[in-house]
Backbone bond lengths (Angstrom), bond angles and torsions (degrees), N, CA, C in turn:
res aa  C-N    CA-C-N  psi(-1)  N-CA   C-N-CA  omega(-1)  CA-C   N-CA-C  phi
1 M - - - 1.479 - - 1.525 108.84 -
2 S 1.294 117.45 134.34 1.448 121.15 -178.93 1.511 110.80 -71.60
3 E 1.339 114.88 160.23 1.468 119.97 178.99 1.510 111.49 -63.01
4 Q 1.350 116.88 -37.25 1.465 120.88 178.82 1.527 110.53 -64.86
5 A 1.339 116.81 -41.47 1.470 120.06 179.59 1.514 110.75 -66.94
6 A 1.331 117.02 -37.73 1.461 119.82 179.11 1.510 110.77 -63.80
7 R 1.349 115.89 -40.52 1.459 118.94 179.06 1.513 110.55 -66.08
8 T 1.337 116.14 -33.92 1.456 119.84 -178.60 1.516 111.36 -69.06
9 R 1.355 116.42 -39.86 1.455 119.59 -174.56 1.514 112.57 -84.63
10 A 1.322 118.55 -29.87 1.468 120.66 -176.69 1.511 109.53 -83.84
11 P 1.333 118.47 125.55 1.460 120.70 179.17 1.509 111.22 -71.34
12 H 1.311 115.32 148.06 1.462 121.74 176.26 1.517 109.21 -68.15
13 R 1.330 116.56 145.15 1.459 119.89 -176.46 1.511 112.51 -60.91
14 G 1.299 116.31 -33.99 1.456 118.53 -176.88 1.504 113.98 -89.00
15 S 1.350 117.26 -1.79 1.455 118.99 -176.80 1.506 110.56 -78.20
16 P 1.337 117.81 151.96 1.447 120.58 179.29 1.509 110.80 -69.25
17 P 1.341 118.69 154.29 1.453 120.97 -179.41 1.511 111.41 -64.50
18 G 1.310 116.00 144.24 1.457 121.06 -179.85 1.503 111.73 -75.53
19 P 1.346 116.68 175.50 1.448 121.17 -177.22 1.515 112.63 -60.90
20 G 1.337 117.96 -32.05 1.451 119.85 -176.88 1.518 113.61 -86.34
21 S 1.322 118.97 -5.26 1.456 121.07 -177.44 1.515 110.78 -74.08
22 T 1.331 115.49 153.44 1.468 120.66 -179.01 1.519 108.71 -94.45
23 T 1.281 117.07 106.57 1.454 122.49 176.54 1.513 109.01 -123.90
24 I 1.332 115.74 152.48 1.460 120.86 179.05 1.520 108.32 -75.73
25 P 1.324 118.62 128.11 1.470 120.77 179.88 1.520 111.18 -58.23
26 W 1.353 114.78 148.97 1.462 119.78 -177.76 1.523 112.85 -57.82
27 P 1.341 121.01 -44.31 1.472 118.96 -179.92 1.521 112.98 -59.51
28 V 1.357 116.41 -38.10 1.464 119.60 179.95 1.521 110.11 -66.86
29 R 1.344 115.96 -44.19 1.466 119.31 178.48 1.519 111.27 -62.20
30 R 1.327 116.11 -41.09 1.471 119.94 -178.44 1.520 111.19 -66.58
31 L 1.329 116.72 -41.64 1.462 119.72 178.20 1.523 110.87 -67.68
32 G 1.332 116.53 -38.46 1.458 119.57 178.31 1.518 111.96 -63.26
33 S 1.330 115.97 -44.34 1.464 119.01 177.63 1.523 110.65 -65.74
34 G 1.339 116.78 -33.05 1.464 120.04 178.18 1.509 112.15 -65.69
35 V 1.342 116.58 -41.12 1.468 120.00 177.32 1.525 109.99 -62.16
36 L 1.329 116.31 -41.42 1.464 120.00 178.34 1.524 110.96 -63.81
37 V 1.335 116.65 -43.07 1.466 120.56 179.38 1.528 110.76 -61.62
38 L 1.327 116.81 -45.07 1.462 119.68 -179.90 1.526 111.20 -65.64
39 F 1.333 117.08 -34.89 1.464 119.73 176.05 1.528 110.61 -63.49
40 L 1.337 116.34 -45.61 1.464 119.73 178.66 1.525 111.14 -64.69
41 V 1.335 116.79 -36.68 1.464 120.19 176.17 1.519 110.36 -62.31
42 S 1.328 117.11 -41.93 1.463 119.88 179.76 1.524 111.24 -64.21
43 V 1.343 116.76 -39.50 1.471 119.90 177.63 1.522 110.46 -63.96
44 L 1.338 116.29 -48.12 1.464 120.46 -179.62 1.522 110.87 -62.40
45 L 1.328 116.63 -43.11 1.462 120.76 179.14 1.519 110.81 -60.44
46 F 1.325 116.91 -45.10 1.463 120.15 -179.09 1.525 110.99 -63.47
47 L 1.336 116.70 -43.89 1.465 119.89 -178.51 1.524 111.51 -66.26
48 V 1.333 117.03 -40.93 1.468 120.23 -179.36 1.522 110.73 -65.28
49 T 1.330 117.07 -45.14 1.469 119.20 -179.36 1.523 111.18 -67.41
50 Q 1.332 116.88 -33.02 1.463 118.87 177.64 1.524 111.82 -71.01
51 A 1.334 116.25 -25.27 1.464 120.30 -178.00 1.522 113.08 -85.73
52 L 1.324 118.10 -1.02 1.464 119.99 178.92 1.524 109.96 -60.76
53 P 1.331 117.27 142.33 1.470 119.52 -177.58 1.524 111.89 -65.56
54 G 1.330 114.97 148.73 1.460 120.28 176.70 1.516 112.46 99.80
55 D 1.321 115.61 149.82 1.461 122.87 176.59 1.522 108.27 -87.05
56 V 1.331 116.60 119.03 1.460 120.60 -176.50 1.519 110.93 -58.65
57 A 1.323 117.26 -45.14 1.467 120.50 -179.06 1.523 110.82 -62.39
58 R 1.315 117.44 -41.46 1.471 120.85 179.11 1.523 110.54 -65.50
59 I 1.324 117.35 -40.32 1.465 120.94 -179.76 1.524 110.62 -66.00
60 V 1.338 116.99 -40.98 1.465 120.42 -179.11 1.521 110.90 -66.02
61 L 1.336 117.68 -42.91 1.468 121.08 -176.03 1.521 113.15 -81.45
62 G 1.327 116.97 -23.58 1.451 119.37 -179.19 1.518 112.50 97.54
63 K 1.308 115.39 171.08 1.467 120.75 -175.07 1.518 113.02 -68.27
64 D 1.324 117.70 -26.55 1.463 120.63 -174.68 1.519 113.16 -84.26
65 A 1.306 119.17 -0.91 1.461 121.54 -178.42 1.524 110.56 -70.47
66 T 1.323 115.65 144.27 1.460 120.59 178.20 1.524 110.09 -80.32
67 A 1.331 114.52 166.13 1.464 119.34 179.40 1.527 111.24 -63.24
68 D 1.345 116.88 -36.05 1.464 119.89 178.95 1.526 111.06 -66.14
69 Q 1.328 117.11 -39.69 1.466 120.48 178.57 1.528 110.90 -64.75
70 V 1.324 115.92 -41.86 1.465 119.83 178.51 1.527 110.49 -63.90
71 A 1.337 116.79 -43.74 1.465 120.36 179.73 1.529 111.18 -63.63
72 A 1.335 116.50 -38.84 1.467 120.12 179.63 1.531 110.94 -65.41
73 L 1.334 116.86 -41.18 1.462 119.60 179.35 1.521 110.97 -68.74
74 R 1.318 116.68 -37.87 1.465 119.28 177.66 1.529 110.61 -61.14
75 Q 1.335 116.13 -40.08 1.459 119.66 177.81 1.526 111.10 -67.65
76 Q 1.341 116.63 -39.39 1.465 121.08 179.61 1.526 111.31 -63.67
77 L 1.335 116.35 -38.92 1.465 120.93 -178.83 1.524 112.76 -84.13
78 G 1.322 117.38 -7.06 1.456 120.51 -178.87 1.511 113.35 80.18
79 L 1.333 116.79 14.91 1.464 120.02 -177.67 1.521 112.36 -75.85
80 D 1.337 116.94 -10.72 1.461 120.31 178.15 1.525 111.86 -88.10
81 Q 1.322 117.51 -3.50 1.461 121.59 179.73 1.529 110.33 -83.31
82 P 1.335 116.98 162.11 1.474 119.44 174.83 1.529 110.93 -59.30
83 L 1.322 115.48 154.59 1.463 120.63 -175.22 1.530 111.43 -60.76
84 V 1.332 116.93 -38.42 1.468 120.10 -179.72 1.525 110.28 -63.62
85 A 1.332 116.83 -41.42 1.464 120.33 178.85 1.529 110.82 -65.85
86 Q 1.333 116.73 -39.16 1.468 119.71 177.53 1.528 110.84 -62.17
87 Y 1.339 115.73 -43.53 1.467 118.70 179.89 1.522 110.62 -64.37
88 W 1.319 117.73 -44.10 1.461 120.48 -178.72 1.534 111.05 -61.91
89 N 1.318 116.65 -42.81 1.468 119.87 178.62 1.529 110.95 -62.59
90 W 1.333 115.68 -40.67 1.470 119.24 179.69 1.521 111.24 -67.63
91 L 1.346 117.02 -45.06 1.460 120.71 -177.26 1.528 111.19 -64.70
92 T 1.332 117.43 -45.55 1.465 119.57 179.07 1.523 110.78 -64.19
93 G 1.323 116.79 -33.78 1.462 119.45 176.29 1.518 111.78 -65.24
94 V 1.336 116.57 -42.13 1.468 120.57 178.93 1.524 110.57 -63.75
95 L 1.337 116.49 -44.17 1.462 120.38 -177.61 1.522 112.46 -67.10
96 T 1.321 117.27 -25.60 1.469 120.69 179.00 1.520 112.64 -99.39
97 G 1.342 116.32 6.21 1.461 119.57 178.53 1.507 114.42 83.00
98 Q 1.324 117.31 4.54 1.464 121.39 178.71 1.531 108.33 -101.45
99 M 1.323 116.25 88.89 1.461 120.69 -175.23 1.521 113.20 -87.62
100 G 1.316 116.68 5.84 1.452 119.28 178.84 1.513 112.06 90.56
101 T 1.316 114.59 -167.89 1.462 121.60 -179.63 1.521 109.88 -121.09
102 S 1.303 115.13 153.54 1.460 120.80 179.17 1.520 109.99 -68.49
103 L 1.323 116.20 135.37 1.459 120.27 176.71 1.517 111.58 -74.98
104 E 1.326 116.91 -17.90 1.462 120.57 -176.47 1.524 112.15 -83.76
105 N 1.340 117.45 -43.41 1.467 119.25 -176.03 1.524 114.05 -129.41
106 G 1.335 118.27 0.42 1.454 120.73 176.29 1.516 115.17 77.74
107 E 1.327 118.51 4.35 1.463 120.85 179.02 1.534 110.25 -80.64
108 P 1.342 117.14 151.56 1.470 118.97 174.99 1.531 111.03 -59.71
109 V 1.323 115.61 137.84 1.460 120.07 -177.64 1.526 110.87 -60.92
110 A 1.331 116.93 -38.63 1.468 119.97 -179.71 1.521 111.37 -61.05
111 D 1.340 116.92 -36.63 1.468 119.85 179.08 1.525 111.53 -70.00
112 I 1.330 116.69 -27.49 1.466 120.45 -179.13 1.521 110.78 -78.45
113 I 1.336 116.18 -48.13 1.468 118.70 -172.75 1.526 112.60 -85.88
114 G 1.336 118.48 -16.36 1.466 120.25 -179.19 1.520 112.90 -57.73
115 P 1.352 118.67 -58.48 1.473 119.47 177.84 1.521 112.86 -62.45
116 R 1.331 117.33 -35.73 1.461 120.01 -179.71 1.531 110.89 -69.12
117 M 1.326 116.58 -35.05 1.458 119.74 176.08 1.525 110.34 -63.12
118 A 1.334 116.02 -42.26 1.466 119.80 178.05 1.527 110.72 -62.16
119 N 1.345 117.27 -39.97 1.466 120.44 178.57 1.526 111.41 -64.72
120 S 1.334 116.68 -42.24 1.468 119.94 -179.43 1.522 111.18 -66.14
121 F 1.325 116.84 -43.31 1.459 119.54 179.23 1.523 111.19 -66.60
122 A 1.331 116.94 -35.55 1.470 119.38 176.46 1.519 110.48 -61.86
123 L 1.332 116.30 -42.12 1.460 120.89 179.11 1.526 111.05 -65.97
124 G 1.336 116.48 -46.98 1.459 120.00 -178.10 1.516 113.31 -67.87
125 L 1.330 117.45 -43.32 1.466 120.31 -177.89 1.524 111.76 -70.47
126 T 1.334 116.78 -36.58 1.466 119.22 175.79 1.524 110.35 -62.34
127 S 1.326 116.03 -41.53 1.465 119.95 178.67 1.523 111.16 -64.12
128 M 1.340 117.24 -43.35 1.465 119.93 -179.98 1.522 111.55 -65.56
129 A 1.337 116.73 -35.15 1.468 119.73 178.21 1.521 111.54 -63.54
130 L 1.328 117.16 -25.26 1.463 121.29 176.44 1.527 111.77 -90.92
131 I 1.329 116.48 -36.57 1.465 120.57 -175.85 1.527 111.41 -61.74
132 L 1.312 117.48 -48.08 1.469 120.81 -172.20 1.529 113.08 -60.68
133 P 1.341 119.68 -54.20 1.476 117.64 -178.37 1.523 113.06 -68.38
134 I 1.343 117.20 -38.00 1.469 119.36 -178.62 1.525 110.49 -67.01
135 A 1.342 116.88 -42.54 1.466 120.27 -179.44 1.524 111.05 -64.14
136 V 1.329 116.84 -42.16 1.469 119.85 178.57 1.524 110.52 -63.91
137 L 1.330 116.49 -44.82 1.467 120.20 -179.25 1.525 111.21 -61.99
138 L 1.328 117.16 -48.65 1.463 120.02 -179.60 1.525 111.20 -65.13
139 G 1.334 116.71 -42.17 1.459 119.67 -179.79 1.511 112.65 -61.23
140 V 1.342 116.76 -43.37 1.465 120.62 -179.72 1.523 111.05 -69.37
141 L 1.333 117.03 -44.36 1.467 120.38 -178.90 1.521 111.70 -61.42
142 T 1.320 116.42 -47.20 1.467 118.94 -178.05 1.525 111.44 -68.59
143 A 1.341 117.47 -34.39 1.463 119.42 177.45 1.524 111.39 -70.17
144 R 1.326 116.51 -37.66 1.469 120.29 178.29 1.523 111.49 -64.93
145 H 1.329 116.06 -32.15 1.468 121.19 -179.91 1.533 108.84 -114.49
146 R 1.314 113.95 55.09 1.456 119.98 -177.90 1.526 111.72 -58.73
147 D 1.341 115.11 138.27 1.467 123.83 179.34 1.526 113.11 68.78
148 S 1.324 117.52 10.85 1.468 120.00 174.04 1.523 109.14 -80.97
149 A 1.336 115.88 174.90 1.462 120.07 178.22 1.527 110.64 -61.33
150 L 1.335 117.01 -41.35 1.464 120.96 178.30 1.516 111.21 -60.18
151 D 1.314 116.47 -43.92 1.459 121.11 -179.24 1.524 110.85 -64.27
152 K 1.318 117.09 -44.68 1.461 120.20 -178.37 1.526 111.49 -66.00
153 V 1.333 116.72 -39.62 1.468 120.00 177.96 1.527 110.37 -64.53
154 F 1.329 116.43 -43.96 1.464 119.92 -179.22 1.523 111.10 -63.28
155 V 1.318 117.39 -44.52 1.467 120.38 -179.99 1.527 110.48 -61.64
156 A 1.334 117.01 -42.57 1.462 120.50 -179.28 1.529 111.36 -66.81
157 V 1.329 116.41 -47.20 1.468 120.16 -177.92 1.525 110.87 -66.85
158 S 1.328 117.05 -42.07 1.468 119.59 -179.87 1.524 111.08 -65.85
159 S 1.321 117.61 -35.92 1.470 120.26 176.29 1.520 110.66 -63.24
160 L 1.332 116.39 -39.11 1.459 120.49 178.81 1.521 111.18 -66.21
161 F 1.322 117.15 -47.04 1.461 120.58 -176.20 1.524 112.28 -68.33
162 T 1.322 117.72 -36.30 1.458 119.26 179.06 1.526 111.86 -69.85
163 A 1.327 117.22 -18.11 1.461 120.73 178.11 1.524 112.39 -89.67
164 L 1.334 117.35 -14.22 1.462 120.98 -177.12 1.522 110.81 -93.49
165 P 1.344 117.91 138.85 1.469 119.80 172.83 1.523 110.56 -68.27
166 A 1.323 115.95 157.48 1.464 120.89 -177.07 1.522 111.76 -62.40
167 F 1.339 117.08 -36.01 1.469 117.92 -177.08 1.532 111.41 -69.33
168 V 1.339 117.07 -29.07 1.465 119.71 177.12 1.525 109.77 -68.89
169 V 1.329 116.72 -44.33 1.469 120.18 176.99 1.522 110.18 -60.70
170 G 1.323 116.71 -41.56 1.457 120.20 178.80 1.514 112.56 -62.51
171 M 1.315 116.81 -44.00 1.467 120.11 179.82 1.527 111.11 -65.83
172 L 1.328 117.23 -36.73 1.467 120.02 177.28 1.527 111.05 -64.12
173 L 1.328 116.75 -41.42 1.464 120.02 178.71 1.523 111.36 -66.76
174 I 1.324 116.99 -37.89 1.471 120.07 176.74 1.520 109.97 -63.22
175 A 1.345 116.27 -45.53 1.464 119.81 -179.68 1.522 111.67 -62.22
176 L 1.326 117.09 -31.87 1.459 120.17 -176.89 1.527 112.68 -84.46
177 F 1.337 117.01 -42.70 1.469 119.92 -170.36 1.528 114.57 -108.28
178 A 1.331 118.47 -11.28 1.466 119.26 -174.97 1.519 113.10 -123.05
179 T 1.327 117.22 12.46 1.463 120.37 177.12 1.525 108.62 -123.72
180 S 1.299 115.56 -162.47 1.463 120.07 -175.43 1.529 113.15 -68.36
181 V 1.347 118.22 -10.32 1.466 119.80 179.75 1.527 109.79 -64.04
182 L 1.341 116.28 -56.86 1.468 120.36 176.53 1.530 111.54 -122.45
183 D 1.335 115.76 -43.26 1.472 122.27 177.66 1.531 111.63 53.60
184 V 1.329 115.80 55.63 1.466 120.03 -179.76 1.531 112.46 -115.74
185 L 1.347 117.48 -11.04 1.459 120.71 -178.19 1.522 109.95 -135.16
186 P 1.324 117.71 150.19 1.472 119.72 177.63 1.524 111.36 -71.30
187 G 1.321 116.05 135.69 1.459 120.59 177.88 1.510 112.81 -87.12
188 V 1.335 117.37 -10.02 1.464 123.06 178.93 1.520 108.09 -126.20
189 S 1.315 116.81 133.87 1.464 121.30 -178.84 1.527 109.52 -90.60
190 T 1.307 116.64 103.74 1.468 121.88 -179.47 1.528 109.31 -102.05
191 I 1.326 115.85 71.65 1.467 121.24 178.88 1.522 108.12 -92.88
192 P 1.324 119.04 120.24 1.468 121.03 -178.76 1.523 111.56 -61.26
193 P 1.339 117.67 146.38 1.473 120.30 178.60 1.527 111.35 -59.39
194 G 1.321 115.28 135.45 1.459 120.39 178.72 1.510 114.30 93.01
195 D 1.328 117.93 -17.88 1.464 120.97 178.94 1.527 110.08 -86.31
196 L 1.315 115.95 150.03 1.460 120.86 177.82 1.521 110.23 -78.79
197 P 1.339 118.08 139.89 1.473 120.45 -179.02 1.520 113.06 -59.74
198 W 1.344 117.01 -31.42 1.464 119.62 -177.21 1.530 112.42 -67.36
199 W 1.340 116.77 -14.55 1.463 119.11 176.25 1.526 111.33 -73.72
200 Y 1.329 116.29 -14.25 1.468 121.38 -177.43 1.531 108.26 -126.75
201 P 1.315 117.92 71.89 1.475 120.35 -174.77 1.520 113.27 -60.40
202 A 1.328 117.51 -33.64 1.467 119.20 -179.37 1.524 111.25 -63.90
203 E 1.344 116.71 -32.62 1.461 120.27 179.99 1.533 111.75 -71.02
204 L 1.319 116.20 -21.76 1.463 120.83 -177.31 1.519 113.39 -89.35
205 V 1.321 117.45 -19.20 1.467 120.21 -169.00 1.526 111.77 -58.74
206 L 1.316 118.06 -54.40 1.466 119.86 -175.45 1.535 112.46 -69.00
207 P 1.342 120.55 -45.68 1.470 118.32 176.39 1.526 113.02 -59.52
208 V 1.336 117.06 -43.59 1.465 120.10 179.54 1.525 110.51 -65.76
209 T 1.330 117.08 -39.93 1.464 120.47 179.52 1.522 111.01 -62.23
210 T 1.328 116.95 -40.49 1.466 120.44 179.15 1.524 110.97 -60.73
211 L 1.322 116.66 -51.31 1.465 120.31 -179.51 1.526 111.56 -65.16
212 T 1.328 116.39 -38.19 1.464 120.08 -178.67 1.523 111.17 -66.33
213 L 1.318 116.95 -43.59 1.465 119.85 178.58 1.522 111.29 -59.32
214 M 1.331 116.47 -45.76 1.458 119.72 -178.58 1.529 111.01 -63.38
215 G 1.335 116.41 -43.55 1.461 119.68 -178.42 1.514 113.38 -70.94
216 V 1.339 116.92 -40.90 1.467 121.05 -178.39 1.521 110.70 -63.58
217 M 1.313 117.06 -42.98 1.460 119.66 -177.24 1.528 111.54 -65.17
218 Y 1.324 116.39 -37.82 1.470 119.69 -179.86 1.525 111.36 -74.51
219 L 1.336 116.65 -52.40 1.459 119.82 -177.21 1.526 111.64 -69.64
220 G 1.329 117.45 -34.24 1.457 120.59 178.67 1.517 112.27 -61.56
221 R 1.324 117.16 -38.52 1.469 120.49 177.46 1.534 110.70 -64.33
222 L 1.337 116.17 -39.68 1.463 119.36 179.51 1.526 111.42 -67.23
223 V 1.335 116.59 -41.93 1.466 119.90 177.92 1.525 109.82 -62.92
224 R 1.322 116.77 -42.40 1.470 120.85 179.01 1.526 110.74 -58.87
225 A 1.347 116.23 -48.45 1.464 119.77 -178.90 1.531 111.28 -64.04
226 S 1.333 116.67 -41.21 1.467 120.02 179.26 1.522 111.24 -65.03
227 F 1.327 116.80 -38.99 1.465 120.34 -178.92 1.527 110.91 -68.95
228 I 1.328 116.58 -39.03 1.471 119.72 177.34 1.526 110.02 -62.84
229 D 1.344 116.82 -43.67 1.467 119.93 177.52 1.527 111.14 -61.47
230 A 1.341 115.60 -40.56 1.466 118.95 -179.72 1.526 111.26 -65.77
231 M 1.330 117.43 -41.62 1.465 120.66 -179.19 1.523 111.70 -66.88
232 D 1.334 117.07 -28.38 1.464 120.65 179.84 1.527 112.65 -90.59
233 S 1.325 118.02 -0.14 1.459 121.04 -174.81 1.532 111.48 -76.45
234 E 1.322 114.96 164.64 1.465 120.59 -177.53 1.524 112.14 -67.86
235 Y 1.345 117.04 -37.10 1.466 117.25 -176.24 1.525 111.49 -69.35
236 V 1.340 118.04 -31.18 1.462 120.26 176.08 1.523 109.79 -72.46
237 Q 1.320 116.87 -40.98 1.465 119.60 177.28 1.530 110.72 -62.52
238 T 1.334 116.46 -38.67 1.467 119.96 177.52 1.523 111.05 -64.50
239 A 1.335 116.18 -40.98 1.470 119.97 178.61 1.522 110.95 -62.12
240 R 1.319 116.38 -37.30 1.470 119.51 178.32 1.525 110.74 -67.26
241 L 1.346 115.85 -40.96 1.465 119.44 -179.79 1.529 111.77 -65.01
242 K 1.330 116.65 -25.68 1.462 120.21 177.44 1.521 112.69 -75.63
243 G 1.339 115.88 -4.32 1.455 119.41 177.53 1.509 114.74 89.59
244 L 1.337 118.10 12.84 1.461 120.08 178.12 1.520 110.00 -68.94
245 S 1.311 116.23 146.92 1.463 120.52 -179.93 1.522 110.14 -67.61
246 G 1.336 115.51 156.50 1.454 119.99 179.63 1.515 112.60 -59.09
247 R 1.341 116.97 -38.17 1.461 120.65 179.26 1.529 111.02 -65.06
248 R 1.334 116.19 -41.79 1.464 120.08 -179.89 1.526 110.93 -67.34
249 V 1.316 116.69 -40.73 1.464 120.32 177.22 1.524 110.26 -61.44
250 L 1.332 115.66 -41.10 1.461 120.45 -178.79 1.524 111.46 -64.88
251 L 1.334 116.30 -50.98 1.464 120.56 -171.76 1.525 112.87 -79.71
252 R 1.333 117.75 -32.61 1.459 120.22 -174.14 1.521 113.62 -94.74
253 H 1.323 117.44 -23.44 1.460 119.27 -173.48 1.533 112.71 -122.10
254 A 1.324 116.99 -56.83 1.466 119.44 -172.69 1.525 112.15 -71.09
255 L 1.339 116.87 -51.42 1.463 120.03 -173.78 1.527 113.15 -63.41
256 P 1.335 120.48 -48.44 1.472 118.88 179.73 1.521 113.23 -59.02
257 N 1.330 117.19 -41.21 1.462 119.70 -179.59 1.523 111.79 -71.00
258 A 1.327 117.23 -35.40 1.462 120.20 177.27 1.523 110.64 -66.00
259 L 1.328 116.85 -42.93 1.464 120.33 179.59 1.526 111.08 -67.48
260 A 1.330 117.10 -36.74 1.463 119.96 178.20 1.520 110.92 -62.80
261 A 1.338 116.65 -36.45 1.464 120.05 178.81 1.523 111.87 -72.85
262 A 1.347 116.92 -33.63 1.464 120.45 -177.38 1.518 113.15 -89.45
263 L 1.340 117.34 -12.40 1.460 120.78 -174.48 1.525 113.77 -59.67
264 P 1.354 120.31 -41.97 1.462 118.53 178.67 1.522 113.15 -57.45
265 A 1.328 117.40 -32.88 1.462 120.11 179.73 1.517 111.58 -67.00
266 A 1.339 117.86 -25.97 1.458 120.26 179.56 1.522 110.77 -63.22
267 G 1.334 117.32 -38.19 1.458 119.84 176.71 1.513 112.11 -65.02
268 L 1.339 116.52 -40.08 1.462 119.87 177.32 1.522 111.22 -66.66
269 V 1.333 116.84 -39.57 1.464 119.97 177.16 1.523 110.14 -62.02
270 A 1.327 116.92 -39.78 1.463 120.10 177.75 1.520 110.92 -63.16
271 A 1.341 117.32 -41.81 1.462 120.41 178.75 1.521 111.13 -63.73
272 V 1.333 116.08 -44.90 1.462 119.79 179.19 1.523 110.78 -65.64
273 T 1.333 116.98 -35.85 1.464 120.41 179.18 1.517 110.95 -64.44
274 I 1.338 116.94 -44.87 1.463 120.43 -179.45 1.524 110.73 -62.29
275 T 1.329 117.71 -43.01 1.460 119.59 179.10 1.530 111.29 -75.28
276 G 1.346 117.31 -30.68 1.460 119.79 175.70 1.503 112.95 -66.63
277 V 1.330 115.58 -16.96 1.458 120.68 176.13 1.526 110.42 -57.09
278 V 1.328 117.19 -34.23 1.472 120.66 -177.96 1.522 110.52 -58.77
279 V 1.329 116.47 -47.81 1.465 120.69 -179.06 1.520 110.75 -67.24
280 V 1.323 116.48 -45.62 1.465 120.57 -177.21 1.521 110.87 -64.23
281 E 1.321 117.12 -39.62 1.466 119.97 178.19 1.520 111.14 -61.76
282 H 1.311 116.38 -39.02 1.465 119.22 179.29 1.526 110.93 -66.20
283 V 1.322 116.46 -40.20 1.468 120.21 -179.32 1.522 110.79 -62.20
284 Y 1.332 117.01 -42.50 1.469 121.09 -174.77 1.530 113.02 -101.19
285 S 1.335 117.22 8.33 1.476 121.40 -176.99 1.527 110.92 52.54
286 Y 1.312 116.06 39.60 1.462 122.25 -178.64 1.527 108.88 -78.07
287 P 1.331 119.12 132.04 1.473 121.16 -174.05 1.523 113.30 -77.42
288 G 1.321 116.50 74.37 1.456 121.14 179.90 1.514 111.07 -127.71
289 L 1.334 115.95 -163.17 1.459 120.65 -178.92 1.522 111.96 -65.85
290 G 1.333 117.16 -32.68 1.462 120.30 -178.93 1.510 112.58 -61.99
291 T 1.326 116.82 -49.03 1.463 119.72 178.72 1.520 110.54 -68.33
292 A 1.341 117.67 -30.90 1.465 120.04 177.39 1.525 110.90 -65.81
293 V 1.344 116.91 -39.84 1.466 120.60 178.08 1.522 110.64 -62.54
294 I 1.320 116.59 -48.33 1.468 120.48 -177.57 1.520 110.76 -63.97
295 S 1.334 117.48 -42.04 1.462 120.87 177.49 1.524 111.00 -63.24
296 A 1.338 116.97 -40.40 1.460 120.52 179.99 1.526 111.32 -67.31
297 V 1.326 117.43 -37.16 1.466 120.51 177.40 1.525 110.35 -64.20
298 N 1.314 116.74 -43.79 1.465 120.50 -178.74 1.524 112.33 -64.88
299 S 1.339 117.04 -32.27 1.465 120.42 -177.47 1.528 112.86 -101.45
300 H 1.331 117.61 5.34 1.469 122.61 -177.85 1.525 111.45 56.73
301 D 1.317 116.55 37.40 1.463 121.38 178.26 1.528 108.17 -86.72
302 L 1.337 116.13 83.61 1.461 121.16 -171.56 1.528 113.82 -59.99
303 P 1.330 120.64 -45.35 1.475 118.79 -178.89 1.525 113.24 -58.83
304 V 1.328 117.58 -43.03 1.464 120.72 179.38 1.527 110.12 -67.74
305 M 1.320 116.44 -43.56 1.461 120.63 -179.76 1.524 111.20 -60.17
306 Q 1.322 116.91 -47.81 1.460 120.96 -178.29 1.526 111.80 -64.25
307 A 1.328 116.75 -41.84 1.469 120.12 -178.67 1.526 111.22 -65.44
308 C 1.324 117.42 -44.02 1.468 120.79 -178.73 1.520 111.36 -63.78
309 I 1.330 116.43 -46.48 1.463 119.77 -178.10 1.526 110.54 -66.00
310 L 1.330 117.29 -37.79 1.460 119.95 179.19 1.527 111.20 -65.78
311 V 1.324 117.68 -39.60 1.470 120.95 177.07 1.525 110.23 -62.59
312 L 1.336 116.91 -44.53 1.461 120.37 -179.80 1.528 111.16 -65.04
313 A 1.339 116.79 -41.47 1.462 120.08 179.57 1.528 111.13 -64.96
314 T 1.324 116.85 -40.74 1.463 120.52 178.64 1.528 110.92 -64.67
315 T 1.324 115.89 -42.49 1.467 120.05 178.67 1.524 110.89 -62.65
316 Y 1.329 115.79 -42.91 1.467 120.14 178.58 1.525 110.41 -60.30
317 Y 1.330 116.81 -43.07 1.468 119.83 179.57 1.524 111.28 -64.40
318 L 1.324 117.93 -42.20 1.463 120.83 -177.94 1.526 111.29 -62.15
319 F 1.328 116.65 -40.07 1.462 118.49 178.58 1.526 111.28 -72.47
320 N 1.328 117.80 -31.68 1.464 119.56 172.99 1.522 110.93 -65.70
321 L 1.329 116.15 -37.43 1.461 119.97 175.52 1.524 110.44 -62.99
322 L 1.330 115.79 -40.31 1.462 120.03 177.17 1.526 110.76 -61.92
323 A 1.333 116.34 -40.12 1.468 120.03 177.46 1.524 111.00 -63.12
324 D 1.335 117.39 -39.26 1.466 120.45 177.70 1.527 111.33 -64.91
325 V 1.339 116.22 -38.73 1.466 119.68 177.73 1.525 110.23 -62.91
326 F 1.341 115.87 -44.37 1.463 119.66 178.00 1.528 110.81 -61.52
327 A 1.343 116.21 -40.66 1.463 119.67 179.69 1.526 110.84 -63.99
328 A 1.335 117.03 -40.70 1.464 120.19 178.23 1.524 110.89 -64.71
329 M 1.332 116.67 -40.67 1.464 120.26 177.44 1.525 110.81 -63.32
330 S 1.344 115.46 -39.13 1.463 119.47 -179.92 1.523 111.17 -65.99
331 R 1.344 116.70 -41.05 1.467 119.83 179.79 1.526 111.58 -67.06
332 S 1.341 115.62 -39.97 1.467 118.31 179.40 1.514 111.26 -65.71
333 R 1.354 115.16 -32.26 1.468 118.92 177.33 1.507 110.58 -66.62
């Protein structure tokens, strides 16, 4: 075979694999990397919680406990085992649904975090159901009326809100709507255990409003920028030159492409919203995973703390995966 023929048939090292090459599909690779990430998160979570100051057995029994009582509890909890054995027992328990029992009250961890998980997801999903349509509407309106008073107000307000932490926004809303200023909404969410949050709409208003404001301001700016880029693009200009009506250009060309560009950010906003629930729940004393984490940290309740943080980390990863899927769909489009 000639040297020229060999060069023709042999692929360049830096070239992408051809259609007949065996490569791992992107979804499989992404899921595989996700499993690895969650495994590393579980290791880091376990090590961090184990490194918290104080003897868990001593804290649970109190200062008056004898050394024999502390040693007996440490043996009962498996705290006298090597760290690797403790991690393996915890991980296998999580994978089989046996998350252990609370050190504070002896209840199964699954029974504690189950209702709180439902409350947190209700708060996060309700907020996302409001964030998406409002952000799209504001983004499109302000982009359509670029440099108008509405656009300038939105840009200024959204810049302010994206710079503020969620707890500051929450405290401002409490000061405005739950104190002597207006005093029309409860500043503390007193939802009885076992009841659904939707049965108490007044308790949801301020927490949902806090998360919605933060998400709308961030996603609305992205939709606005994407829509402006779409309206200035060549394909929209070509559609106008063809004599298409402004409404048809908007609905058939500009809006779909703008939403496709902004869609990956919606997954990230959802991930940030779910994790932002922790802060908002603490501000409003909302009975969700966030308040459970803080209570578990204060009482050194390691099983509850580890389970709550792992659920939140897994949820955050799943929504990031959703954002990656949206981004891949947008690129293929």
